[in-house]
TIPAPA-109022 format. One record per residue (C-alpha): residue in three letters; y, x, z. Coordinates in Angstrom, 3 decimals. Each point is the difference from the previous one (the first is absolute). Layout:
N
<atom><residuo>ALA</residuo><py>Y</py><px>X</px><pz>Z</pz></atom>
...
//
This chain:
276
<atom><residuo>MET</residuo><py>-19.105</py><px>0.572</px><pz>13.311</pz></atom>
<atom><residuo>SER</residuo><py>0.952</py><px>3.402</px><pz>1.855</pz></atom>
<atom><residuo>ALA</residuo><py>3.466</py><px>0.491</px><pz>1.698</pz></atom>
<atom><residuo>SER</residuo><py>0.542</py><px>2.621</px><pz>-2.024</pz></atom>
<atom><residuo>VAL</residuo><py>-0.020</py><px>-2.516</px><pz>-3.120</pz></atom>
<atom><residuo>GLU</residuo><py>1.967</py><px>-2.435</px><pz>1.670</pz></atom>
<atom><residuo>GLY</residuo><py>2.723</py><px>1.739</px><pz>0.904</pz></atom>
<atom><residuo>ARG</residuo><py>2.220</py><px>-0.414</px><pz>3.517</pz></atom>
<atom><residuo>ARG</residuo><py>1.055</py><px>-3.385</px><pz>-0.048</pz></atom>
<atom><residuo>GLY</residuo><py>3.364</py><px>-0.581</px><pz>1.033</pz></atom>
<atom><residuo>GLU</residuo><py>3.297</py><px>-2.184</px><pz>-0.966</pz></atom>
<atom><residuo>ILE</residuo><py>3.635</py><px>0.210</px><pz>-0.428</pz></atom>
<atom><residuo>ARG</residuo><py>2.253</py><px>-2.597</px><pz>0.837</pz></atom>
<atom><residuo>LEU</residuo><py>2.976</py><px>-1.001</px><pz>-2.144</pz></atom>
<atom><residuo>ASP</residuo><py>2.690</py><px>-2.719</px><pz>1.452</pz></atom>
<atom><residuo>GLY</residuo><py>-3.038</py><px>-0.880</px><pz>2.545</pz></atom>
<atom><residuo>ARG</residuo><py>-2.410</py><px>-0.739</px><pz>-3.224</pz></atom>
<atom><residuo>ARG</residuo><py>-3.085</py><px>2.194</px><pz>0.260</pz></atom>
<atom><residuo>LEU</residuo><py>-1.538</py><px>2.182</px><pz>-3.140</pz></atom>
<atom><residuo>GLU</residuo><py>-3.610</py><px>1.004</px><pz>0.601</pz></atom>
<atom><residuo>THR</residuo><py>-0.840</py><px>4.064</px><pz>-0.507</pz></atom>
<atom><residuo>ALA</residuo><py>-2.241</py><px>2.620</px><pz>-0.372</pz></atom>
<atom><residuo>TRP</residuo><py>0.538</py><px>3.599</px><pz>0.160</pz></atom>
<atom><residuo>TRP</residuo><py>-2.448</py><px>2.742</px><pz>-1.167</pz></atom>
<atom><residuo>GLY</residuo><py>0.150</py><px>3.587</px><pz>0.387</pz></atom>
<atom><residuo>PRO</residuo><py>3.163</py><px>2.053</px><pz>1.551</pz></atom>
<atom><residuo>GLY</residuo><py>2.890</py><px>-2.096</px><pz>1.027</pz></atom>
<atom><residuo>PRO</residuo><py>3.296</py><px>0.607</px><pz>-1.844</pz></atom>
<atom><residuo>GLU</residuo><py>1.205</py><px>2.905</px><pz>2.583</pz></atom>
<atom><residuo>ALA</residuo><py>-2.606</py><px>2.406</px><pz>-1.236</pz></atom>
<atom><residuo>ALA</residuo><py>-0.721</py><px>-0.731</px><pz>-3.576</pz></atom>
<atom><residuo>PRO</residuo><py>1.304</py><px>-2.307</px><pz>-3.250</pz></atom>
<atom><residuo>THR</residuo><py>-0.854</py><px>-3.453</px><pz>0.042</pz></atom>
<atom><residuo>ILE</residuo><py>-1.039</py><px>-1.956</px><pz>-2.868</pz></atom>
<atom><residuo>LEU</residuo><py>0.898</py><px>-3.433</px><pz>0.515</pz></atom>
<atom><residuo>LEU</residuo><py>-2.344</py><px>-2.960</px><pz>-1.798</pz></atom>
<atom><residuo>LEU</residuo><py>1.454</py><px>-2.976</px><pz>-1.433</pz></atom>
<atom><residuo>HIS</residuo><py>-2.401</py><px>-2.527</px><pz>-0.719</pz></atom>
<atom><residuo>GLU</residuo><py>-1.041</py><px>-2.254</px><pz>-2.887</pz></atom>
<atom><residuo>GLY</residuo><py>1.132</py><px>-3.482</px><pz>-0.409</pz></atom>
<atom><residuo>LEU</residuo><py>-2.825</py><px>-1.289</px><pz>1.692</pz></atom>
<atom><residuo>GLY</residuo><py>-1.082</py><px>2.879</px><pz>2.278</pz></atom>
<atom><residuo>CYS</residuo><py>1.142</py><px>0.770</px><pz>3.568</pz></atom>
<atom><residuo>VAL</residuo><py>-1.196</py><px>3.189</px><pz>2.344</pz></atom>
<atom><residuo>ALA</residuo><py>-3.877</py><px>-0.775</px><pz>0.123</pz></atom>
<atom><residuo>LEU</residuo><py>-0.049</py><px>-0.224</px><pz>-3.896</pz></atom>
<atom><residuo>TRP</residuo><py>0.591</py><px>3.613</px><pz>-0.405</pz></atom>
<atom><residuo>ARG</residuo><py>-3.601</py><px>0.136</px><pz>1.486</pz></atom>
<atom><residuo>ASP</residuo><py>-0.900</py><px>3.362</px><pz>0.307</pz></atom>
<atom><residuo>PHE</residuo><py>2.495</py><px>1.705</px><pz>-2.649</pz></atom>
<atom><residuo>PRO</residuo><py>2.636</py><px>1.028</px><pz>2.878</pz></atom>
<atom><residuo>ALA</residuo><py>-2.522</py><px>2.277</px><pz>2.094</pz></atom>
<atom><residuo>ALA</residuo><py>-1.290</py><px>1.678</px><pz>-3.423</pz></atom>
<atom><residuo>LEU</residuo><py>3.800</py><px>0.502</px><pz>-0.766</pz></atom>
<atom><residuo>ALA</residuo><py>1.045</py><px>1.669</px><pz>3.183</pz></atom>
<atom><residuo>ALA</residuo><py>-2.818</py><px>2.185</px><pz>-0.112</pz></atom>
<atom><residuo>ALA</residuo><py>0.342</py><px>1.128</px><pz>-3.555</pz></atom>
<atom><residuo>THR</residuo><py>4.105</py><px>0.450</px><pz>0.894</pz></atom>
<atom><residuo>GLY</residuo><py>0.240</py><px>1.337</px><pz>3.379</pz></atom>
<atom><residuo>CYS</residuo><py>3.038</py><px>-2.645</px><pz>-0.067</pz></atom>
<atom><residuo>GLY</residuo><py>0.068</py><px>-3.336</px><pz>2.568</pz></atom>
<atom><residuo>VAL</residuo><py>-0.167</py><px>-2.660</px><pz>-1.747</pz></atom>
<atom><residuo>LEU</residuo><py>1.188</py><px>-3.565</px><pz>1.352</pz></atom>
<atom><residuo>ALA</residuo><py>-0.958</py><px>-3.809</px><pz>-1.266</pz></atom>
<atom><residuo>TYR</residuo><py>2.111</py><px>-3.094</px><pz>0.922</pz></atom>
<atom><residuo>SER</residuo><py>-0.814</py><px>-3.616</px><pz>-1.257</pz></atom>
<atom><residuo>ARG</residuo><py>2.920</py><px>-1.233</px><pz>-1.057</pz></atom>
<atom><residuo>PHE</residuo><py>1.736</py><px>-3.522</px><pz>1.598</pz></atom>
<atom><residuo>GLY</residuo><py>-2.333</py><px>-2.995</px><pz>-1.043</pz></atom>
<atom><residuo>TYR</residuo><py>-3.309</py><px>2.349</px><pz>-0.634</pz></atom>
<atom><residuo>GLY</residuo><py>-2.569</py><px>1.284</px><pz>2.438</pz></atom>
<atom><residuo>GLN</residuo><py>0.253</py><px>-0.627</px><pz>3.648</pz></atom>
<atom><residuo>SER</residuo><py>3.749</py><px>0.642</px><pz>-0.476</pz></atom>
<atom><residuo>ASP</residuo><py>2.694</py><px>-2.883</px><pz>1.087</pz></atom>
<atom><residuo>GLY</residuo><py>0.330</py><px>-3.039</px><pz>-2.834</pz></atom>
<atom><residuo>VAL</residuo><py>2.700</py><px>-0.759</px><pz>-2.787</pz></atom>
<atom><residuo>ALA</residuo><py>1.115</py><px>-3.101</px><pz>-1.112</pz></atom>
<atom><residuo>LEU</residuo><py>-0.957</py><px>-1.121</px><pz>-3.809</pz></atom>
<atom><residuo>PRO</residuo><py>1.042</py><px>0.129</px><pz>-2.570</pz></atom>
<atom><residuo>ARG</residuo><py>0.685</py><px>3.736</px><pz>0.485</pz></atom>
<atom><residuo>PRO</residuo><py>3.233</py><px>0.492</px><pz>-2.390</pz></atom>
<atom><residuo>LEU</residuo><py>-0.620</py><px>1.739</px><pz>-3.996</pz></atom>
<atom><residuo>THR</residuo><py>1.508</py><px>2.964</px><pz>1.592</pz></atom>
<atom><residuo>TYR</residuo><py>-2.657</py><px>0.321</px><pz>2.953</pz></atom>
<atom><residuo>MET</residuo><py>-0.900</py><px>3.661</px><pz>-1.249</pz></atom>
<atom><residuo>HIS</residuo><py>3.864</py><px>1.138</px><pz>-0.312</pz></atom>
<atom><residuo>ASP</residuo><py>0.870</py><px>-1.929</px><pz>3.611</pz></atom>
<atom><residuo>GLU</residuo><py>-2.962</py><px>2.007</px><pz>1.479</pz></atom>
<atom><residuo>ALA</residuo><py>1.231</py><px>3.456</px><pz>-1.880</pz></atom>
<atom><residuo>ARG</residuo><py>3.625</py><px>-0.285</px><pz>1.231</pz></atom>
<atom><residuo>GLU</residuo><py>-0.181</py><px>-2.055</px><pz>3.228</pz></atom>
<atom><residuo>VAL</residuo><py>-3.334</py><px>0.690</px><pz>1.863</pz></atom>
<atom><residuo>LEU</residuo><py>-1.491</py><px>3.411</px><pz>-1.304</pz></atom>
<atom><residuo>PRO</residuo><py>2.719</py><px>2.061</px><pz>1.221</pz></atom>
<atom><residuo>ARG</residuo><py>-0.572</py><px>-1.416</px><pz>3.387</pz></atom>
<atom><residuo>VAL</residuo><py>-3.104</py><px>0.715</px><pz>0.015</pz></atom>
<atom><residuo>LEU</residuo><py>0.524</py><px>3.961</px><pz>-0.818</pz></atom>
<atom><residuo>ASP</residuo><py>2.654</py><px>-0.121</px><pz>2.979</pz></atom>
<atom><residuo>ALA</residuo><py>-2.277</py><px>-1.942</px><pz>2.809</pz></atom>
<atom><residuo>ALA</residuo><py>-3.166</py><px>2.574</px><pz>-0.800</pz></atom>
<atom><residuo>GLY</residuo><py>2.541</py><px>3.180</px><pz>0.147</pz></atom>
<atom><residuo>LEU</residuo><py>-1.117</py><px>1.244</px><pz>-3.239</pz></atom>
<atom><residuo>ARG</residuo><py>1.290</py><px>3.286</px><pz>-1.477</pz></atom>
<atom><residuo>ARG</residuo><py>-1.404</py><px>1.080</px><pz>-3.318</pz></atom>
<atom><residuo>VAL</residuo><py>-1.524</py><px>-2.925</px><pz>-1.779</pz></atom>
<atom><residuo>LEU</residuo><py>-2.133</py><px>-0.795</px><pz>-3.386</pz></atom>
<atom><residuo>LEU</residuo><py>0.178</py><px>-3.617</px><pz>-0.839</pz></atom>
<atom><residuo>LEU</residuo><py>-3.477</py><px>-1.180</px><pz>-0.847</pz></atom>
<atom><residuo>GLY</residuo><py>0.214</py><px>-3.438</px><pz>-1.321</pz></atom>
<atom><residuo>HIS</residuo><py>-2.933</py><px>-2.056</px><pz>-1.817</pz></atom>
<atom><residuo>SER</residuo><py>0.868</py><px>-2.643</px><pz>-2.926</pz></atom>
<atom><residuo>ASP</residuo><py>2.813</py><px>-1.894</px><pz>1.957</pz></atom>
<atom><residuo>GLY</residuo><py>0.544</py><px>2.718</px><pz>2.296</pz></atom>
<atom><residuo>GLY</residuo><py>0.504</py><px>2.510</px><pz>-2.438</pz></atom>
<atom><residuo>SER</residuo><py>2.573</py><px>-2.021</px><pz>-1.555</pz></atom>
<atom><residuo>ILE</residuo><py>1.875</py><px>-0.326</px><pz>3.399</pz></atom>
<atom><residuo>ALA</residuo><py>-0.331</py><px>4.252</px><pz>0.435</pz></atom>
<atom><residuo>ALA</residuo><py>1.559</py><px>-0.137</px><pz>-3.668</pz></atom>
<atom><residuo>ILE</residuo><py>2.718</py><px>-2.454</px><pz>1.409</pz></atom>
<atom><residuo>TYR</residuo><py>0.786</py><px>1.753</px><pz>2.941</pz></atom>
<atom><residuo>ALA</residuo><py>0.194</py><px>3.394</px><pz>-1.571</pz></atom>
<atom><residuo>GLY</residuo><py>1.926</py><px>-0.987</px><pz>-2.626</pz></atom>
<atom><residuo>SER</residuo><py>2.703</py><px>-2.236</px><pz>2.121</pz></atom>
<atom><residuo>ARG</residuo><py>1.093</py><px>2.494</px><pz>2.783</pz></atom>
<atom><residuo>GLN</residuo><py>0.031</py><px>4.037</px><pz>0.535</pz></atom>
<atom><residuo>ASP</residuo><py>-2.280</py><px>0.227</px><pz>2.951</pz></atom>
<atom><residuo>PHE</residuo><py>-0.622</py><px>3.868</px><pz>0.678</pz></atom>
<atom><residuo>ARG</residuo><py>-3.194</py><px>-0.740</px><pz>1.941</pz></atom>
<atom><residuo>VAL</residuo><py>-1.797</py><px>-1.024</px><pz>-3.275</pz></atom>
<atom><residuo>ASN</residuo><py>-1.173</py><px>2.721</px><pz>-1.492</pz></atom>
<atom><residuo>GLY</residuo><py>-2.190</py><px>-1.952</px><pz>-2.921</pz></atom>
<atom><residuo>LEU</residuo><py>-1.463</py><px>-2.542</px><pz>-1.112</pz></atom>
<atom><residuo>ALA</residuo><py>-3.786</py><px>-1.098</px><pz>-0.863</pz></atom>
<atom><residuo>LEU</residuo><py>-0.741</py><px>-3.014</px><pz>-1.665</pz></atom>
<atom><residuo>LEU</residuo><py>-3.240</py><px>-1.639</px><pz>-0.725</pz></atom>
<atom><residuo>ALA</residuo><py>0.058</py><px>-2.551</px><pz>-2.782</pz></atom>
<atom><residuo>PRO</residuo><py>3.448</py><px>-0.964</px><pz>0.765</pz></atom>
<atom><residuo>HIS</residuo><py>1.827</py><px>-2.894</px><pz>-2.042</pz></atom>
<atom><residuo>PHE</residuo><py>3.694</py><px>1.183</px><pz>-1.101</pz></atom>
<atom><residuo>PHE</residuo><py>-0.063</py><px>-3.401</px><pz>-2.376</pz></atom>
<atom><residuo>VAL</residuo><py>-1.663</py><px>-3.366</px><pz>-0.305</pz></atom>
<atom><residuo>GLU</residuo><py>-3.200</py><px>0.250</px><pz>-2.955</pz></atom>
<atom><residuo>GLU</residuo><py>-1.664</py><px>-2.862</px><pz>-1.518</pz></atom>
<atom><residuo>VAL</residuo><py>-3.502</py><px>1.485</px><pz>1.136</pz></atom>
<atom><residuo>SER</residuo><py>1.538</py><px>0.124</px><pz>3.875</pz></atom>
<atom><residuo>LEU</residuo><py>1.006</py><px>-3.799</px><pz>-0.154</pz></atom>
<atom><residuo>ALA</residuo><py>-3.808</py><px>-0.905</px><pz>-1.483</pz></atom>
<atom><residuo>ALA</residuo><py>-1.373</py><px>1.540</px><pz>3.270</pz></atom>
<atom><residuo>ILE</residuo><py>2.185</py><px>-1.073</px><pz>1.935</pz></atom>
<atom><residuo>ALA</residuo><py>-0.476</py><px>-3.457</px><pz>-1.109</pz></atom>
<atom><residuo>GLU</residuo><py>-3.977</py><px>0.539</px><pz>0.130</pz></atom>
<atom><residuo>ALA</residuo><py>0.486</py><px>0.724</px><pz>3.563</pz></atom>
<atom><residuo>ARG</residuo><py>1.575</py><px>-3.066</px><pz>0.543</pz></atom>
<atom><residuo>GLN</residuo><py>-3.302</py><px>-1.698</px><pz>-1.147</pz></atom>
<atom><residuo>ARG</residuo><py>-2.177</py><px>2.272</px><pz>2.239</pz></atom>
<atom><residuo>TRP</residuo><py>2.410</py><px>-0.944</px><pz>3.181</pz></atom>
<atom><residuo>GLU</residuo><py>-0.007</py><px>-3.931</px><pz>-1.224</pz></atom>
<atom><residuo>ALA</residuo><py>-4.028</py><px>0.397</px><pz>-0.075</pz></atom>
<atom><residuo>GLY</residuo><py>-0.368</py><px>1.050</px><pz>3.435</pz></atom>
<atom><residuo>GLU</residuo><py>-1.395</py><px>3.194</px><pz>-0.797</pz></atom>
<atom><residuo>LEU</residuo><py>2.897</py><px>2.574</px><pz>0.385</pz></atom>
<atom><residuo>ARG</residuo><py>1.839</py><px>-2.245</px><pz>3.176</pz></atom>
<atom><residuo>GLN</residuo><py>-3.355</py><px>1.143</px><pz>1.378</pz></atom>
<atom><residuo>ARG</residuo><py>0.341</py><px>3.433</px><pz>-0.554</pz></atom>
<atom><residuo>LEU</residuo><py>3.639</py><px>0.570</px><pz>0.962</pz></atom>
<atom><residuo>ALA</residuo><py>-0.671</py><px>-1.848</px><pz>3.261</pz></atom>
<atom><residuo>ALA</residuo><py>-2.216</py><px>2.943</px><pz>1.428</pz></atom>
<atom><residuo>TYR</residuo><py>3.253</py><px>2.133</px><pz>-0.509</pz></atom>
<atom><residuo>HIS</residuo><py>2.915</py><px>-2.013</px><pz>0.103</pz></atom>
<atom><residuo>ARG</residuo><py>1.254</py><px>-2.473</px><pz>3.325</pz></atom>
<atom><residuo>ASP</residuo><py>1.430</py><px>-2.350</px><pz>-2.327</pz></atom>
<atom><residuo>PRO</residuo><py>-1.727</py><px>0.315</px><pz>-3.368</pz></atom>
<atom><residuo>GLU</residuo><py>1.763</py><px>-2.771</px><pz>-1.513</pz></atom>
<atom><residuo>ALA</residuo><py>3.386</py><px>1.719</px><pz>0.350</pz></atom>
<atom><residuo>ALA</residuo><py>-1.120</py><px>3.184</px><pz>-1.178</pz></atom>
<atom><residuo>PHE</residuo><py>-1.329</py><px>-1.280</px><pz>-3.084</pz></atom>
<atom><residuo>LEU</residuo><py>2.142</py><px>-2.483</px><pz>-0.820</pz></atom>
<atom><residuo>GLY</residuo><py>3.072</py><px>1.741</px><pz>0.819</pz></atom>
<atom><residuo>TRP</residuo><py>-1.269</py><px>2.809</px><pz>-2.564</pz></atom>
<atom><residuo>ASN</residuo><py>-1.393</py><px>-2.000</px><pz>-2.519</pz></atom>
<atom><residuo>ARG</residuo><py>3.071</py><px>-3.058</px><pz>-0.166</pz></atom>
<atom><residuo>ALA</residuo><py>2.490</py><px>3.009</px><pz>-0.457</pz></atom>
<atom><residuo>TRP</residuo><py>-1.723</py><px>1.438</px><pz>-3.316</pz></atom>
<atom><residuo>LEU</residuo><py>-1.015</py><px>-2.783</px><pz>-1.396</pz></atom>
<atom><residuo>ASP</residuo><py>3.933</py><px>-1.711</px><pz>0.229</pz></atom>
<atom><residuo>PRO</residuo><py>1.389</py><px>-0.095</px><pz>-3.266</pz></atom>
<atom><residuo>GLY</residuo><py>2.822</py><px>1.759</px><pz>1.270</pz></atom>
<atom><residuo>PHE</residuo><py>-1.857</py><px>3.018</px><pz>1.093</pz></atom>
<atom><residuo>SER</residuo><py>-0.171</py><px>1.214</px><pz>-3.276</pz></atom>
<atom><residuo>ARG</residuo><py>3.578</py><px>0.166</px><pz>-1.125</pz></atom>
<atom><residuo>LEU</residuo><py>0.831</py><px>1.621</px><pz>3.640</pz></atom>
<atom><residuo>PHE</residuo><py>-2.611</py><px>2.616</px><pz>0.325</pz></atom>
<atom><residuo>ASP</residuo><py>1.164</py><px>3.189</px><pz>-1.869</pz></atom>
<atom><residuo>LEU</residuo><py>-0.366</py><px>3.302</px><pz>1.759</pz></atom>
<atom><residuo>GLN</residuo><py>1.770</py><px>2.228</px><pz>-2.740</pz></atom>
<atom><residuo>PRO</residuo><py>3.255</py><px>0.379</px><pz>2.061</pz></atom>
<atom><residuo>GLU</residuo><py>-2.032</py><px>0.867</px><pz>3.018</pz></atom>
<atom><residuo>ILE</residuo><py>-2.203</py><px>1.988</px><pz>-1.867</pz></atom>
<atom><residuo>ALA</residuo><py>3.102</py><px>1.945</px><pz>-1.513</pz></atom>
<atom><residuo>HIS</residuo><py>1.293</py><px>1.052</px><pz>3.577</pz></atom>
<atom><residuo>ILE</residuo><py>-2.918</py><px>1.659</px><pz>1.520</pz></atom>
<atom><residuo>ARG</residuo><py>0.761</py><px>3.274</px><pz>0.417</pz></atom>
<atom><residuo>VAL</residuo><py>-3.445</py><px>1.427</px><pz>1.792</pz></atom>
<atom><residuo>PRO</residuo><py>-3.302</py><px>0.826</px><pz>-1.781</pz></atom>
<atom><residuo>VAL</residuo><py>-2.057</py><px>-2.651</px><pz>-0.358</pz></atom>
<atom><residuo>LEU</residuo><py>-4.214</py><px>-0.362</px><pz>-1.006</pz></atom>
<atom><residuo>VAL</residuo><py>-1.211</py><px>-3.054</px><pz>-1.451</pz></atom>
<atom><residuo>VAL</residuo><py>-3.505</py><px>-1.159</px><pz>-0.461</pz></atom>
<atom><residuo>GLN</residuo><py>-0.927</py><px>-2.429</px><pz>-2.174</pz></atom>
<atom><residuo>GLY</residuo><py>-3.647</py><px>-1.613</px><pz>-0.945</pz></atom>
<atom><residuo>GLU</residuo><py>-0.300</py><px>-0.803</px><pz>-3.594</pz></atom>
<atom><residuo>ALA</residuo><py>-1.878</py><px>-2.723</px><pz>0.668</pz></atom>
<atom><residuo>ASP</residuo><py>2.160</py><px>-1.731</px><pz>2.470</pz></atom>
<atom><residuo>PRO</residuo><py>0.284</py><px>-3.783</px><pz>-0.872</pz></atom>
<atom><residuo>TYR</residuo><py>3.366</py><px>-0.125</px><pz>1.944</pz></atom>
<atom><residuo>GLY</residuo><py>1.618</py><px>2.777</px><pz>-1.620</pz></atom>
<atom><residuo>THR</residuo><py>-0.089</py><px>2.121</px><pz>-3.368</pz></atom>
<atom><residuo>VAL</residuo><py>0.649</py><px>3.494</px><pz>-0.516</pz></atom>
<atom><residuo>GLU</residuo><py>3.687</py><px>-1.042</px><pz>-1.219</pz></atom>
<atom><residuo>GLN</residuo><py>1.062</py><px>-0.104</px><pz>3.590</pz></atom>
<atom><residuo>VAL</residuo><py>-0.678</py><px>3.877</px><pz>0.248</pz></atom>
<atom><residuo>ARG</residuo><py>2.000</py><px>0.593</px><pz>-3.473</pz></atom>
<atom><residuo>MET</residuo><py>2.950</py><px>-2.129</px><pz>0.874</pz></atom>
<atom><residuo>LEU</residuo><py>0.229</py><px>2.170</px><pz>3.017</pz></atom>
<atom><residuo>GLU</residuo><py>-0.609</py><px>3.605</px><pz>-2.001</pz></atom>
<atom><residuo>ARG</residuo><py>2.972</py><px>-1.424</px><pz>-2.371</pz></atom>
<atom><residuo>GLU</residuo><py>2.469</py><px>-1.186</px><pz>2.789</pz></atom>
<atom><residuo>ALA</residuo><py>-0.335</py><px>2.401</px><pz>2.675</pz></atom>
<atom><residuo>TYR</residuo><py>2.068</py><px>2.992</px><pz>0.582</pz></atom>
<atom><residuo>CYS</residuo><py>-2.406</py><px>1.317</px><pz>2.448</pz></atom>
<atom><residuo>PRO</residuo><py>-3.148</py><px>2.182</px><pz>-0.311</pz></atom>
<atom><residuo>VAL</residuo><py>-3.146</py><px>-2.321</px><pz>-0.855</pz></atom>
<atom><residuo>GLU</residuo><py>-3.038</py><px>0.758</px><pz>0.409</pz></atom>
<atom><residuo>ALA</residuo><py>-2.855</py><px>-2.493</px><pz>-2.056</pz></atom>
<atom><residuo>LEU</residuo><py>-3.534</py><px>-0.785</px><pz>0.729</pz></atom>
<atom><residuo>VAL</residuo><py>-1.481</py><px>-2.333</px><pz>-1.776</pz></atom>
<atom><residuo>LEU</residuo><py>-3.608</py><px>-0.824</px><pz>0.781</pz></atom>
<atom><residuo>PRO</residuo><py>-2.577</py><px>-1.712</px><pz>-2.981</pz></atom>
<atom><residuo>GLY</residuo><py>-1.984</py><px>-2.943</px><pz>1.610</pz></atom>
<atom><residuo>VAL</residuo><py>1.915</py><px>-0.436</px><pz>3.474</pz></atom>
<atom><residuo>ARG</residuo><py>1.542</py><px>-3.179</px><pz>0.591</pz></atom>
<atom><residuo>HIS</residuo><py>2.551</py><px>-0.863</px><pz>2.581</pz></atom>
<atom><residuo>ALA</residuo><py>-0.678</py><px>2.019</px><pz>2.754</pz></atom>
<atom><residuo>PRO</residuo><py>-0.361</py><px>3.368</px><pz>-1.133</pz></atom>
<atom><residuo>HIS</residuo><py>-0.348</py><px>1.493</px><pz>3.416</pz></atom>
<atom><residuo>LEU</residuo><py>-2.718</py><px>-1.899</px><pz>0.894</pz></atom>
<atom><residuo>GLU</residuo><py>-2.137</py><px>-0.010</px><pz>-3.225</pz></atom>
<atom><residuo>SER</residuo><py>0.971</py><px>3.341</px><pz>-1.202</pz></atom>
<atom><residuo>PRO</residuo><py>0.667</py><px>1.832</px><pz>3.809</pz></atom>
<atom><residuo>GLY</residuo><py>-0.821</py><px>3.515</px><pz>-1.038</pz></atom>
<atom><residuo>PRO</residuo><py>2.226</py><px>0.506</px><pz>-2.725</pz></atom>
<atom><residuo>VAL</residuo><py>2.843</py><px>-1.915</px><pz>1.589</pz></atom>
<atom><residuo>LEU</residuo><py>-0.538</py><px>2.309</px><pz>3.486</pz></atom>
<atom><residuo>ASP</residuo><py>-0.255</py><px>3.503</px><pz>-1.962</pz></atom>
<atom><residuo>ALA</residuo><py>3.301</py><px>-1.514</px><pz>-2.307</pz></atom>
<atom><residuo>LEU</residuo><py>2.072</py><px>-1.165</px><pz>3.457</pz></atom>
<atom><residuo>ARG</residuo><py>-1.310</py><px>3.574</px><pz>1.660</pz></atom>
<atom><residuo>ASP</residuo><py>1.572</py><px>1.868</px><pz>-2.348</pz></atom>
<atom><residuo>PHE</residuo><py>3.104</py><px>-1.663</px><pz>-0.265</pz></atom>
<atom><residuo>SER</residuo><py>0.650</py><px>-0.479</px><pz>3.606</pz></atom>
<atom><residuo>ALA</residuo><py>-0.746</py><px>4.063</px><pz>0.228</pz></atom>
<atom><residuo>ARG</residuo><py>2.425</py><px>0.431</px><pz>-2.909</pz></atom>
<atom><residuo>LEU</residuo><py>2.706</py><px>-2.555</px><pz>1.554</pz></atom>
<atom><residuo>PHE</residuo><py>0.091</py><px>1.204</px><pz>3.393</pz></atom>
<atom><residuo>GLY</residuo><py>-0.361</py><px>3.958</px><pz>-0.623</pz></atom>
<atom><residuo>VAL</residuo><py>3.057</py><px>0.281</px><pz>-1.981</pz></atom>
<atom><residuo>ARG</residuo><py>1.725</py><px>-2.171</px><pz>2.609</pz></atom>
<atom><residuo>GLU</residuo><py>-1.025</py><px>2.548</px><pz>2.643</pz></atom>
<atom><residuo>ARG</residuo><py>0.801</py><px>3.174</px><pz>-2.151</pz></atom>
<atom><residuo>ALA</residuo><py>3.133</py><px>-1.605</px><pz>-0.811</pz></atom>
<atom><residuo>GLY</residuo><py>1.300</py><px>-0.131</px><pz>3.704</pz></atom>
<atom><residuo>HIS</residuo><py>-1.542</py><px>3.086</px><pz>1.156</pz></atom>
<atom><residuo>ALA</residuo><py>2.324</py><px>1.430</px><pz>-3.177</pz></atom>
<atom><residuo>GLN</residuo><py>3.198</py><px>-1.841</px><pz>1.655</pz></atom>
<atom><residuo>ALA</residuo><py>-0.799</py><px>1.220</px><pz>3.382</pz></atom>
<atom><residuo>GLU</residuo><py>-0.237</py><px>3.312</px><pz>-1.052</pz></atom>
//
């Protein structure tokens, strides 16, 4: 893998604890930044070549980090609280934005990362965050999601998934069990409902959903469209499963290029008008 695909490796330290990072394209002083928030079993490396392609398509800088307990970042204690996504959005994400010196931001989240982005934008007004791009996000718990997560537990116990995750995570047990046990806890379905956060999002949103996603249905998109007061653009991809950015990169990159151009172009024109 070339250095351009790998990105410029780095780290962010919060209270002495390390988050691994990688950066593609221009820094925040030169261009807007797309901040990548990974899925429940993801990390920096599992974005694969998508960040490099995204930076090339949009002209934005792209920053990815592995949350605590994932990739090569420092670990977490198990079990994770059932509020782990809310905790990440409200306690860690704003400090990452600060530490990285981000100025104009598109939060791009995949799966759990999409939920975290929605929670953040719906919980506080941060004028650095100009928009959200959500890939296969979860806003509420569906039975199909729980069935797929239970099936993942079987693959973990059989050893196949454990071996695969060990190639990307320093502590694959913490990465898998922290996610899997929380979702399969009976209390999680009662607690996890992002309708209040969706109703308070005040920036444009692009949502991408695969019709064949085993972890969620198009009803996630429909809930966002019903409950949001902000502009919502939806891209639903036939035959695509849970990783639209990897399975169907062409349409996803096209949508993100157009969305980011309109997002940051509008902001820049508004800024010029105010200055005049």
